[in-house]
One Martini backbone bead per residue (centre of mass of N, CA, C, O) as a GRO file, in nm:
protein
  481
    1MET     BB    1  15.553   4.924  32.096
    2SER     BB    2  15.398   5.011  32.410
    3GLY     BB    3  15.144   5.162  32.586
    4GLN     BB    4  14.911   5.328  32.768
    5SER     BB    5  14.596   5.261  32.817
    6MET     BB    6  14.303   5.448  32.709
    7PRO     BB    7  14.041   5.623  32.664
    8CYS     BB    8  13.802   5.671  32.402
    9ASN     BB    9  13.706   5.983  32.244
   10PRO     BB   10  13.507   6.076  31.987
   11GLN     BB   11  13.528   6.388  32.022
   12GLU     BB   12  13.835   6.410  32.016
   13ILE     BB   13  13.889   6.280  31.736
   14GLY     BB   14  13.679   6.467  31.580
   15ALA     BB   15  13.873   6.730  31.614
   16LEU     BB   16  14.040   6.622  31.399
   17PHE     BB   17  14.125   6.683  31.072
   18LEU     BB   18  14.101   6.378  30.981
   19PHE     BB   19  13.784   6.338  31.131
   20GLU     BB   20  13.572   6.588  31.096
   21LYS     BB   21  13.371   6.436  30.863
   22LEU     BB   22  13.262   6.235  31.046
   23THR     BB   23  13.048   6.035  31.183
   24PRO     BB   24  12.944   5.909  31.475
   25GLU     BB   25  12.958   5.617  31.382
   26GLN     BB   26  13.251   5.627  31.281
   27LEU     BB   27  13.377   5.719  31.550
   28GLY     BB   28  13.282   5.475  31.707
   29ARG     BB   29  13.439   5.267  31.544
   30LEU     BB   30  13.716   5.373  31.597
   31CYS     BB   31  13.702   5.338  31.911
   32GLY     BB   32  13.630   5.032  31.902
   33GLU     BB   33  13.898   4.941  31.711
   34GLY     BB   34  14.061   5.126  31.866
   35ARG     BB   35  14.309   5.337  32.044
   36VAL     BB   36  14.454   5.475  32.340
   37GLU     BB   37  14.798   5.594  32.387
   38ARG     BB   38  15.064   5.624  32.622
   39PHE     BB   39  15.386   5.775  32.591
   40GLU     BB   40  15.695   5.776  32.679
   41PRO     BB   41  15.991   5.871  32.648
   42GLY     BB   42  16.064   5.746  32.325
   43PRO     BB   43  16.002   5.478  32.146
   44VAL     BB   44  15.754   5.352  31.915
   45TYR     BB   45  15.913   5.298  31.640
   46ILE     BB   46  16.098   5.108  31.381
   47GLU     BB   47  16.272   5.101  31.125
   48GLY     BB   48  16.167   4.805  30.930
   49GLU     BB   49  15.934   4.724  31.072
   50PRO     BB   50  15.641   4.606  31.099
   51ALA     BB   51  15.336   4.758  30.995
   52THR     BB   52  15.071   4.765  31.247
   53CYS     BB   53  15.026   5.092  31.272
   54PHE     BB   54  14.817   5.385  31.318
   55TYR     BB   55  14.917   5.723  31.392
   56VAL     BB   56  14.756   5.975  31.609
   57MET     BB   57  14.806   6.278  31.749
   58LEU     BB   58  14.680   6.442  32.043
   59GLU     BB   59  14.950   6.479  32.238
   60GLY     BB   60  15.265   6.640  32.207
   61THR     BB   61  15.589   6.500  32.087
   62VAL     BB   62  15.736   6.440  31.771
   63VAL     BB   63  15.996   6.222  31.609
   64LEU     BB   64  16.147   6.179  31.297
   65TYR     BB   65  16.343   5.915  31.144
   66ARG     BB   66  16.641   5.832  30.949
   67ARG     BB   67  16.845   5.602  30.823
   68VAL     BB   68  17.204   5.690  30.802
   69GLY     BB   69  17.379   5.457  30.807
   70GLY     BB   70  17.454   5.465  31.157
   71ASP     BB   71  17.232   5.695  31.163
   72ASP     BB   72  16.994   5.917  31.304
   73VAL     BB   73  16.790   6.132  31.112
   74GLU     BB   74  16.622   6.410  31.135
   75VAL     BB   75  16.308   6.512  30.990
   76THR     BB   76  16.080   6.550  31.222
   77ARG     BB   77  15.922   6.812  31.439
   78THR     BB   78  15.620   6.793  31.646
   79SER     BB   79  15.294   6.942  31.807
   80GLN     BB   80  15.068   6.875  31.615
   81ARG     BB   81  14.757   6.802  31.601
   82GLY     BB   82  14.698   6.506  31.392
   83VAL     BB   83  14.935   6.378  31.329
   84TYR     BB   84  15.083   6.124  31.116
   85ALA     BB   85  15.175   5.764  31.121
   86GLY     BB   86  15.303   5.466  30.970
   87SER     BB   87  15.046   5.265  30.815
   88MET     BB   88  14.967   5.441  30.531
   89GLN     BB   89  14.979   5.165  30.320
   90ALA     BB   90  14.773   4.934  30.394
   91TYR     BB   91  14.564   4.943  30.146
   92LEU     BB   92  14.785   4.784  29.952
   93GLY     BB   93  14.904   4.555  30.089
   94ASP     BB   94  15.107   4.304  29.941
   95ARG     BB   95  15.211   4.504  29.709
   96VAL     BB   96  15.356   4.615  29.971
   97ARG     BB   97  15.595   4.661  30.190
   98GLN     BB   98  15.506   4.641  30.539
   99VAL     BB   99  15.686   4.908  30.662
  100TYR     BB  100  15.866   5.123  30.835
  101ASN     BB  101  16.006   5.430  30.700
  102ASN     BB  102  16.050   5.503  31.007
  103SER     BB  103  16.117   5.670  31.308
  104MET     BB  104  15.957   5.700  31.638
  105ARG     BB  105  15.945   5.964  31.879
  106VAL     BB  106  15.924   6.086  32.214
  107THR     BB  107  15.986   6.384  32.436
  108GLU     BB  108  15.700   6.331  32.575
  109PRO     BB  109  15.418   6.282  32.693
  110THR     BB  110  15.216   6.083  32.461
  111ARG     BB  111  14.915   6.083  32.265
  112PHE     BB  112  14.739   5.819  32.082
  113PHE     BB  113  14.576   5.718  31.804
  114VAL     BB  114  14.519   5.368  31.748
  115LEU     BB  115  14.542   5.171  31.437
  116PRO     BB  116  14.515   4.903  31.292
  117ALA     BB  117  14.612   4.814  30.987
  118ASP     BB  118  14.372   4.637  30.898
  119THR     BB  119  14.152   4.837  30.979
  120PHE     BB  120  14.244   5.073  30.809
  121ALA     BB  121  14.208   4.931  30.541
  122ASP     BB  122  13.904   4.859  30.565
  123ILE     BB  123  13.801   5.151  30.601
  124MET     BB  124  13.911   5.272  30.341
  125GLN     BB  125  13.756   5.070  30.145
  126GLU     BB  126  13.466   5.135  30.264
  127TRP     BB  127  13.454   5.461  30.276
  128PHE     BB  128  13.703   5.515  30.028
  129PRO     BB  129  13.716   5.379  29.738
  130MET     BB  130  13.796   5.605  29.542
  131ALA     BB  131  14.048   5.699  29.694
  132VAL     BB  132  14.198   5.437  29.679
  133HIS     BB  133  14.227   5.422  29.373
  134LEU     BB  134  14.377   5.692  29.347
  135LEU     BB  135  14.614   5.614  29.529
  136GLU     BB  136  14.706   5.368  29.375
  137GLY     BB  137  14.757   5.511  29.106
  138LEU     BB  138  14.961   5.710  29.219
  139PHE     BB  139  15.168   5.507  29.329
  140PHE     BB  140  15.211   5.314  29.077
  141GLY     BB  141  15.241   5.532  28.866
  142SER     BB  142  15.493   5.670  28.982
  143LYS     BB  143  15.666   5.425  28.975
  144SER     BB  144  15.649   5.371  28.673
  145THR     BB  145  15.745   5.646  28.581
  146GLN     BB  146  16.018   5.639  28.735
  147ARG     BB  147  16.126   5.392  28.594
  148ALA     BB  148  16.106   5.488  28.298
  149ILE     BB  149  16.277   5.746  28.337
  150GLY     BB  150  16.520   5.602  28.452
  151GLN     BB  151  16.580   5.441  28.198
  152ARG     BB  152  16.602   5.685  28.013
  153GLU     BB  153  16.839   5.816  28.162
  154ARG     BB  154  17.034   5.581  28.121
  155LEU     BB  155  17.028   5.594  27.816
  156LEU     BB  156  17.130   5.881  27.786
  157ALA     BB  157  17.394   5.828  27.937
  158LEU     BB  158  17.489   5.604  27.747
  159GLY     BB  159  17.495   5.775  27.493
  160SER     BB  160  17.695   5.984  27.594
  161LEU     BB  161  17.920   5.779  27.658
  162SER     BB  162  17.940   5.654  27.375
  163ALA     BB  163  18.017   5.913  27.230
  164GLY     BB  164  18.268   5.971  27.397
  165LEU     BB  165  18.415   5.702  27.350
  166THR     BB  166  18.423   5.716  27.041
  167HIS     BB  167  18.587   5.974  27.028
  168GLU     BB  168  18.830   5.865  27.192
  169LEU     BB  169  18.887   5.622  26.994
  170ASN     BB  170  18.925   5.769  26.724
  171ASN     BB  171  19.188   5.914  26.758
  172PRO     BB  172  19.396   5.674  26.803
  173ALA     BB  173  19.293   5.507  26.557
  174ALA     BB  174  19.367   5.719  26.339
  175ALA     BB  175  19.663   5.742  26.415
  176ALA     BB  176  19.741   5.452  26.357
  177VAL     BB  177  19.663   5.449  26.060
  178ARG     BB  178  19.848   5.674  25.967
  179ALA     BB  179  20.116   5.553  26.075
  180THR     BB  180  20.108   5.293  25.913
  181ALA     BB  181  20.113   5.421  25.628
  182THR     BB  182  20.381   5.579  25.674
  183LEU     BB  183  20.554   5.334  25.744
  184ARG     BB  184  20.539   5.186  25.480
  185GLU     BB  185  20.675   5.413  25.318
  186ARG     BB  186  20.944   5.425  25.480
  187VAL     BB  187  21.039   5.135  25.442
  188GLY     BB  188  21.059   5.151  25.139
  189LYS     BB  189  21.281   5.377  25.133
  190MET     BB  190  21.487   5.225  25.305
  191ARG     BB  191  21.532   4.995  25.100
  192HIS     BB  192  21.627   5.179  24.872
  193LYS     BB  193  21.871   5.303  25.024
  194LEU     BB  194  22.013   5.037  25.082
  195ALA     BB  195  22.057   4.958  24.787
  196ILE     BB  196  22.244   5.198  24.719
  197ILE     BB  197  22.460   5.133  24.924
  198ALA     BB  198  22.515   4.834  24.830
  199GLN     BB  199  22.628   4.923  24.535
  200GLY     BB  200  22.865   4.990  24.664
  201SER     BB  201  23.224   4.988  24.748
  202TYR     BB  202  23.203   4.855  25.047
  203SER     BB  203  23.314   4.766  25.331
  204PRO     BB  204  23.237   4.580  25.596
  205GLU     BB  205  23.315   4.796  25.805
  206VAL     BB  206  23.127   5.021  25.708
  207MET     BB  207  22.864   4.862  25.730
  208ALA     BB  208  22.890   4.797  26.030
  209ASN     BB  209  22.891   5.092  26.123
  210LEU     BB  210  22.618   5.168  26.003
  211ILE     BB  211  22.454   4.957  26.168
  212ASP     BB  212  22.544   5.059  26.445
  213ILE     BB  213  22.428   5.345  26.419
  214GLN     BB  214  22.137   5.258  26.380
  215GLU     BB  215  22.102   5.117  26.656
  216ARG     BB  216  22.182   5.369  26.828
  217THR     BB  217  21.963   5.552  26.721
  218ALA     BB  218  21.719   5.385  26.815
  219GLU     BB  219  21.791   5.414  27.114
  220ARG     BB  220  21.767   5.722  27.131
  221VAL     BB  221  21.472   5.743  27.066
  222ALA     BB  222  21.371   5.589  27.326
  223LYS     BB  223  21.546   5.821  27.517
  224ALA     BB  224  21.404   6.067  27.454
  225GLN     BB  225  21.368   6.404  27.547
  226ALA     BB  226  21.192   6.659  27.631
  227LEU     BB  227  21.158   6.976  27.495
  228SER     BB  228  21.159   7.290  27.472
  229PRO     BB  229  21.081   7.508  27.236
  230LEU     BB  230  21.355   7.659  27.252
  231GLU     BB  231  21.544   7.412  27.247
  232ALA     BB  232  21.441   7.295  26.978
  233SER     BB  233  21.505   7.539  26.799
  234ASP     BB  234  21.812   7.552  26.849
  235ARG     BB  235  21.870   7.261  26.751
  236GLU     BB  236  21.759   7.290  26.465
  237ASP     BB  237  21.955   7.509  26.372
  238ALA     BB  238  22.214   7.347  26.416
  239LEU     BB  239  22.141   7.101  26.232
  240SER     BB  240  22.087   7.260  25.975
  241ASP     BB  241  22.374   7.379  25.946
  242TRP     BB  242  22.526   7.109  25.936
  243LEU     BB  243  22.383   6.999  25.678
  244ASP     BB  244  22.466   7.227  25.494
  245ASP     BB  245  22.776   7.195  25.529
  246GLN     BB  246  22.754   6.890  25.407
  247GLY     BB  247  22.538   6.897  25.163
  248ILE     BB  248  22.250   6.844  25.264
  249PRO     BB  249  21.950   6.805  25.158
  250ASP     BB  250  21.689   6.926  25.331
  251GLY     BB  251  21.771   6.998  25.636
  252TRP     BB  252  21.504   7.141  25.740
  253ARG     BB  253  21.343   6.863  25.738
  254ILE     BB  254  21.532   6.681  25.921
  255ALA     BB  255  21.588   6.826  26.194
  256PRO     BB  256  21.317   6.781  26.357
  257THR     BB  257  21.344   6.471  26.369
  258PHE     BB  258  21.614   6.459  26.521
  259VAL     BB  259  21.524   6.615  26.765
  260GLN     BB  260  21.291   6.418  26.850
  261ALA     BB  261  21.525   6.183  26.879
  262GLY     BB  262  21.790   6.323  27.030
  263LEU     BB  263  21.968   6.458  26.833
  264ASP     BB  264  22.295   6.590  26.751
  265VAL     BB  265  22.590   6.715  26.648
  266ASP     BB  266  22.772   6.504  26.780
  267TRP     BB  267  22.631   6.263  26.642
  268LEU     BB  268  22.689   6.348  26.349
  269ASP     BB  269  22.998   6.341  26.377
  270GLN     BB  270  23.009   6.037  26.416
  271VAL     BB  271  22.897   5.964  26.146
  272ALA     BB  272  23.103   6.116  25.963
  273ALA     BB  273  23.348   5.940  26.086
  274ALA     BB  274  23.226   5.644  25.985
  275VAL     BB  275  23.204   5.771  25.694
  276ASP     BB  276  23.213   5.852  25.390
  277GLU     BB  277  23.161   6.143  25.217
  278GLU     BB  278  22.994   6.021  24.969
  279ILE     BB  279  22.778   5.865  25.180
  280LEU     BB  280  22.651   6.068  25.383
  281PRO     BB  281  22.376   6.139  25.253
  282SER     BB  282  22.267   5.844  25.256
  283ALA     BB  283  22.306   5.797  25.562
  284ILE     BB  284  22.122   6.022  25.657
  285GLY     BB  285  21.869   5.920  25.512
  286TRP     BB  286  21.860   5.647  25.647
  287LEU     BB  287  21.839   5.758  25.942
  288ASN     BB  288  21.579   5.913  25.894
  289TYR     BB  289  21.412   5.657  25.846
  290THR     BB  290  21.470   5.527  26.114
  291VAL     BB  291  21.348   5.751  26.292
  292GLU     BB  292  21.064   5.752  26.170
  293THR     BB  293  20.992   5.456  26.234
  294GLU     BB  294  21.023   5.480  26.538
  295LEU     BB  295  20.814   5.712  26.581
  296LEU     BB  296  20.578   5.557  26.453
  297MET     BB  297  20.584   5.316  26.650
  298ASP     BB  298  20.528   5.493  26.899
  299GLU     BB  299  20.257   5.599  26.799
  300ILE     BB  300  20.118   5.323  26.782
  301ASN     BB  301  20.166   5.245  27.075
  302ASP     BB  302  20.012   5.481  27.202
  303SER     BB  303  19.738   5.435  27.065
  304THR     BB  304  19.689   5.140  27.157
  305THR     BB  305  19.713   5.206  27.460
  306ARG     BB  306  19.480   5.400  27.470
  307ILE     BB  307  19.265   5.198  27.385
  308SER     BB  308  19.309   5.000  27.616
  309HIS     BB  309  19.242   5.203  27.842
  310LEU     BB  310  18.951   5.262  27.748
  311VAL     BB  311  18.848   4.974  27.774
  312ASP     BB  312  18.913   4.938  28.067
  313ALA     BB  313  18.735   5.179  28.164
  314ALA     BB  314  18.471   5.059  28.059
  315LYS     BB  315  18.477   4.805  28.233
  316GLN     BB  316  18.502   4.953  28.504
  317TYR     BB  317  18.241   5.117  28.480
  318SER     BB  318  18.044   4.860  28.415
  319GLN     BB  319  18.140   4.588  28.559
  320LEU     BB  320  18.220   4.369  28.387
  321ASP     BB  321  18.272   4.051  28.508
  322ARG     BB  322  18.157   4.141  28.797
  323ALA     BB  323  18.072   4.169  29.099
  324PRO     BB  324  17.829   4.357  29.241
  325PHE     BB  325  17.971   4.279  29.523
  326GLN     BB  326  18.257   4.462  29.655
  327ASN     BB  327  18.585   4.545  29.695
  328ALA     BB  328  18.653   4.891  29.649
  329ASP     BB  329  18.810   5.146  29.458
  330VAL     BB  330  18.725   5.469  29.429
  331HIS     BB  331  18.952   5.569  29.237
  332GLU     BB  332  18.893   5.384  29.003
  333LEU     BB  333  18.600   5.480  28.961
  334LEU     BB  334  18.661   5.784  28.917
  335ASP     BB  335  18.852   5.753  28.676
  336SER     BB  336  18.668   5.604  28.481
  337THR     BB  337  18.447   5.826  28.477
  338LEU     BB  338  18.619   6.062  28.382
  339LEU     BB  339  18.700   5.930  28.118
  340MET     BB  340  18.414   5.881  28.002
  341LEU     BB  341  18.354   6.216  28.049
  342SER     BB  342  18.566   6.387  27.887
  343GLY     BB  343  18.392   6.489  27.655
  344LYS     BB  344  18.186   6.646  27.835
  345ILE     BB  345  18.382   6.826  27.983
  346GLY     BB  346  18.629   6.913  27.846
  347LYS     BB  347  18.883   7.176  27.808
  348ARG     BB  348  18.753   7.419  27.998
  349ILE     BB  349  18.769   7.203  28.225
  350GLU     BB  350  18.920   7.161  28.527
  351VAL     BB  351  19.071   6.868  28.669
  352VAL     BB  352  19.084   6.794  29.021
  353LYS     BB  353  19.284   6.575  29.223
  354GLU     BB  354  19.215   6.481  29.582
  355TYR     BB  355  19.375   6.210  29.692
  356ASP     BB  356  19.351   5.951  29.936
  357ARG     BB  357  19.546   5.666  29.902
  358ALA     BB  358  19.510   5.544  30.204
  359LEU     BB  359  19.247   5.439  30.146
  360PRO     BB  360  19.038   5.198  30.160
  361ARG     BB  361  18.858   4.954  30.071
  362ILE     BB  362  18.512   4.904  29.990
  363PRO     BB  363  18.198   4.806  30.037
  364ALA     BB  364  18.028   4.758  29.713
  365TYR     BB  365  17.851   4.895  29.422
  366PRO     BB  366  18.022   5.002  29.163
  367ALA     BB  367  17.821   5.057  28.928
  368GLU     BB  368  17.639   5.246  29.107
  369LEU     BB  369  17.858   5.454  29.182
  370ASN     BB  370  17.912   5.543  28.892
  371GLN     BB  371  17.633   5.669  28.867
  372VAL     BB  372  17.679   5.886  29.079
  373TRP     BB  373  17.919   6.022  28.950
  374THR     BB  374  17.784   6.092  28.684
  375ASN     BB  375  17.567   6.281  28.797
  376LEU     BB  376  17.760   6.481  28.952
  377ILE     BB  377  17.934   6.565  28.710
  378ALA     BB  378  17.708   6.655  28.517
  379ASN     BB  379  17.609   6.883  28.705
  380ALA     BB  380  17.877   7.041  28.719
  381VAL     BB  381  17.904   7.098  28.420
  382SER     BB  382  17.636   7.248  28.387
  383ALA     BB  383  17.707   7.478  28.593
  384ILE     BB  384  17.961   7.579  28.443
  385ASN     BB  385  17.821   7.640  28.174
  386SER     BB  386  17.620   7.851  28.302
  387ALA     BB  387  17.894   8.030  28.387
  388GLY     BB  388  18.060   8.005  28.076
  389GLY     BB  389  18.247   7.713  28.063
  390GLU     BB  390  18.452   7.794  28.291
  391GLY     BB  391  18.646   7.581  28.519
  392THR     BB  392  18.626   7.374  28.829
  393LEU     BB  393  18.683   7.027  28.906
  394THR     BB  394  18.672   6.874  29.228
  395VAL     BB  395  18.813   6.568  29.347
  396ARG     BB  396  18.759   6.427  29.673
  397THR     BB  397  18.934   6.242  29.931
  398ALA     BB  398  18.840   6.123  30.267
  399PRO     BB  399  18.834   6.089  30.590
  400ASP     BB  400  18.531   6.019  30.818
  401HIS     BB  401  18.593   5.841  31.045
  402ASP     BB  402  18.387   5.560  30.954
  403ARG     BB  403  18.426   5.713  30.670
  404LEU     BB  404  18.398   5.799  30.322
  405LEU     BB  405  18.495   6.076  30.125
  406VAL     BB  406  18.315   6.227  29.845
  407GLU     BB  407  18.401   6.519  29.653
  408PHE     BB  408  18.217   6.766  29.461
  409ARG     BB  409  18.363   7.055  29.306
  410ASP     BB  410  18.229   7.365  29.188
  411THR     BB  411  18.229   7.687  28.980
  412GLY     BB  412  17.941   7.748  28.946
  413VAL     BB  413  17.620   7.890  29.002
  414GLY     BB  414  17.459   7.720  29.179
  415ILE     BB  415  17.215   7.676  29.447
  416PRO     BB  416  16.937   7.769  29.552
  417ALA     BB  417  16.808   7.781  29.856
  418GLU     BB  418  16.504   7.692  29.772
  419ASP     BB  419  16.624   7.408  29.631
  420ARG     BB  420  16.799   7.226  29.830
  421GLY     BB  421  16.546   7.064  29.963
  422ARG     BB  422  16.463   6.932  29.647
  423ILE     BB  423  16.692   6.785  29.470
  424PHE     BB  424  16.612   6.474  29.577
  425ASP     BB  425  16.357   6.482  29.433
  426PRO     BB  426  16.138   6.360  29.234
  427PHE     BB  427  16.136   6.553  28.930
  428PHE     BB  428  16.341   6.761  29.025
  429THR     BB  429  16.436   7.061  28.832
  430THR     BB  430  16.658   7.331  28.697
  431LYS     BB  431  16.626   7.255  28.419
  432PRO     BB  432  16.533   7.270  28.125
  433VAL     BB  433  16.325   7.167  27.912
  434GLY     BB  434  16.466   6.847  27.813
  435GLU     BB  435  16.741   6.828  28.009
  436GLY     BB  436  16.566   6.708  28.260
  437THR     BB  437  16.415   6.467  28.495
  438GLY     BB  438  16.480   6.456  28.818
  439LEU     BB  439  16.653   6.163  28.885
  440GLY     BB  440  16.959   6.166  28.945
  441LEU     BB  441  16.954   6.238  29.259
  442ASP     BB  442  16.753   6.025  29.347
  443ILE     BB  443  16.922   5.780  29.258
  444SER     BB  444  17.173   5.857  29.425
  445TRP     BB  445  17.036   5.853  29.703
  446ARG     BB  446  16.947   5.552  29.693
  447ILE     BB  447  17.223   5.427  29.655
  448VAL     BB  448  17.363   5.547  29.907
  449VAL     BB  449  17.146   5.496  30.131
  450ASN     BB  450  17.005   5.216  30.070
  451LYS     BB  451  17.256   5.044  29.965
  452HIS     BB  452  17.512   5.184  30.157
  453HIS     BB  453  17.450   5.347  30.419
  454GLY     BB  454  17.468   5.647  30.351
  455SER     BB  455  17.547   5.985  30.242
  456ILE     BB  456  17.397   6.300  30.104
  457GLN     BB  457  17.522   6.631  30.034
  458VAL     BB  458  17.487   7.000  30.027
  459GLU     BB  459  17.687   7.283  29.924
  460SER     BB  460  17.597   7.633  29.836
  461GLU     BB  461  17.746   7.873  29.610
  462PRO     BB  462  17.853   8.092  29.413
  463GLY     BB  463  18.143   7.907  29.299
  464ASP     BB  464  18.045   7.683  29.543
  465THR     BB  465  17.993   7.342  29.499
  466ARG     BB  466  17.906   7.060  29.732
  467PHE     BB  467  17.924   6.717  29.698
  468GLN     BB  468  17.864   6.469  29.963
  469VAL     BB  469  17.996   6.139  30.002
  470LEU     BB  470  17.913   5.892  30.249
  471LEU     BB  471  18.096   5.588  30.327
  472PRO     BB  472  18.125   5.299  30.457
  473LEU     BB  473  18.386   5.077  30.563
  474THR     BB  474  18.171   4.870  30.622
  475SER     BB  475  17.962   4.623  30.605
  476ALA     BB  476  17.637   4.586  30.439
  477GLU     BB  477  17.336   4.515  30.389
  478GLU     BB  478  17.103   4.482  30.167
  479GLU     BB  479  16.875   4.719  30.025
  480PRO     BB  480  16.628   4.848  29.889
  481ALA     BB  481  16.602   5.108  29.637
   0.00000   0.00000   0.00000
């Protein structure tokens, strides 16, 4: 955009705090190579356009905006003389992409001293060479430090996730190993019991009945329903009494297994009616081994299924073998992240999911969104632990006009009002030394805002902190993080 050109007065620009230490010759050069322009209310430059000029306000009112999603969000509004914006990093040259990092508008007729970016860069390097070196070091040093600490934070997060995943995998794997060893023992005993039964002089009809009862018993195990503790206790007592009445030894040991398998007294009456009295103890023992093997196989199946689900969740979380950019279901991403962090969350924190399953898939970078969820969940867990270790983490999704809302609400200590405006700044952290790098929320902000053209905001008071991530429902081109 261009304004109305006006005469440049060296004394006027020399009165600005930015130029007050310059010599008359330097002020003269500024006026000779720069210009004064008057802008009517409206835009001066637009975010993302090539940064061609450095602007210093002489009089008027300026408003700076940043693009967040499809909206321009006001960042600064001021009428202070001497404020500056535009190509402030021109002295870095081609080493940095020279574009406007925000949009600037004026709300009333406003005059600026305008200096072309190339001229501003030449003057900085000629008049202030030491300052330029210091600024270059600060800029690139902070970038390098931020990148290194960001990588370190990712490694720490990966280590935490790996530890949690290993713990989660170890439980079902150990259960499967134990169940397999016990199953081998039970099958051996069942073969021995079958040999004892086979040694008797039993008719084919009796043996057929016994095999039929075994098959139907196995079917009942598969269909057994869970009982309340009181119901299970009553049924165990009834089965134990029945077994004792029939002279079956160790009935109190067998009864809990039969109850778990869904067997009752009526079923045992059918067994007693199908076999001779002298072989009833052996038949009951044989059925007990049958039930135990079925229960052990169920346990092995549950354990291996759990391992499979954990591996699937790990693949979903890391987005291995998937395109970086795709249409993603945020609920799948949230579930995989919660599962990966279940060890960190612990049993004292209740996780409540309030998902709107009618929400559509959205164009996104799933692996990076999982990193956002990881940071926000980890912060919520830390806040709850600081409040005593017990609380609730609520993860909610909902539509919000043309965007999708993902909200993380925790009942932790909250964020002090004086810190809320700084929590997304690089290296700012409220955690004790050594526990936080101050980059988790900065990384999250850049992923949500720069990569996905969304927004992230926070509302907090003790016992109720809500981080809200808003993501567009429609596709957007990638921008650098």
